[in-house]
Each structure stands twice: as C-alpha cells, then as structure tokens.
Phi, psi and omega in degrees: 000130183265138176225133181235120170239179178304324188254343189216145173238129180220151175230131178225155167213193184287350181248336181205171177221141173238126178230116181257113178283112186293341182267326194254357175070028183240154178232129171258135174241118184263124171257099190299312183291335175276346183055047182224143177236133176246138178260117184242146169284166183302325178299315184288321176299321186290327173294320175296315177297321177297319181296313181297322177291320179298321178296318180301334175277352182262104181306316186303320179283307188300330177301322177282318181296327180267004182057025164299333172232130187294115178299330173305336184267358178295146173305143185305317186258022175288125171230134178251126177242141173228143184242134175282181178300134181050025177059032178288330178222133179221162180219151176235125177248126179246085186301321182299328181266358180060041190223150175226132178248125171264122179244123177262152186287345181282359176098023182237143174227138183237118182267121182243148170286153181307317180302315183291328179289322180293324178296322179294317179300316182297319181299311179295325174293320176299310179303318180292340177276350183276126187293325181289322176304308178301326178298314176304309183298317181297316179295319178298314179299318177293313175307311178304316188291325178293308178310312181298323179295315176301315173302317177294320181294317180296323181292318181290329175292322179287331174281349178277000000 
C-alpha cells in the first residue's frame, strides 16, 4: 500500500515497509517479522533494490521462495549466494532452513523467512515502479554527485 504525505512516501505490506523521507534523502526499511528498522542512504538502498531485483530473476532461488519447489526437499548443505554492487549488500539463501539472510556492509545482517523475503521483494519492486519514488532517488543521486564534485574541486584547489 502506498501512502504519500508532505514529508514521507511509503510502501508497506504484511512483511515489510519502505519509508522515504522527502526532506532528508534517507530511506527506512522495516522488517516486520524481525521487528527491525534499518535507515539506509540512497546508495545502499539502491544496492539492495538491485540485489532483490536480480534475485527475483534467479529461477533457482525463486523456486524455493515461491514454494514452486518444496524447500524441505532441498539438499541439506545447499547455500545460494548473491552479491550486490561492490558487495554493499549480499544475501545467502538456505532453502532447507527456509531462510534468507541479507548482509549489509554497514555491519548488519537480517535473517528472514522465505515468505518475508518474498514480501520484501514484492514491496521493493512496487516502489521501484513508482515514478515519484524514482524521481526522489534520482534527485538525491544528482545532488550527491554535485556535492561530491564540488568537494573534489575544492580539495584539488587547496592542494595546488
């Protein structure tokens, strides 16, 4: 479900929540079954979104996540790993245990049931398909690039 206020744009379902603060350029990701909220900058959020989209395209993993293949029938020691851009976010799927672990470079790991992981994928896909959500992410990306360029130019001037 999408909710749009003056300060926040959010998407929620029974498994997760995404909350975009329009003023600060930060995104909160709520993992409902873990009762945990992570506050991510746009770079780490985008890496997570990329990883989840890439995972959604991997039949081998999604067959277990969607129960097209019964996870209890998976070989005991099978682990499937996927890595996001620059390993800023990675995941490990253990089908036999019906779990997916998301590991963030910020030193946090989230352990999710397959159903919660599927809900997170669906939610991120919904948000990424929303034009307003993408507009804010693009705007923040451009602003960050401009600020980084100015910092580099000022640093170069000082060292000259």
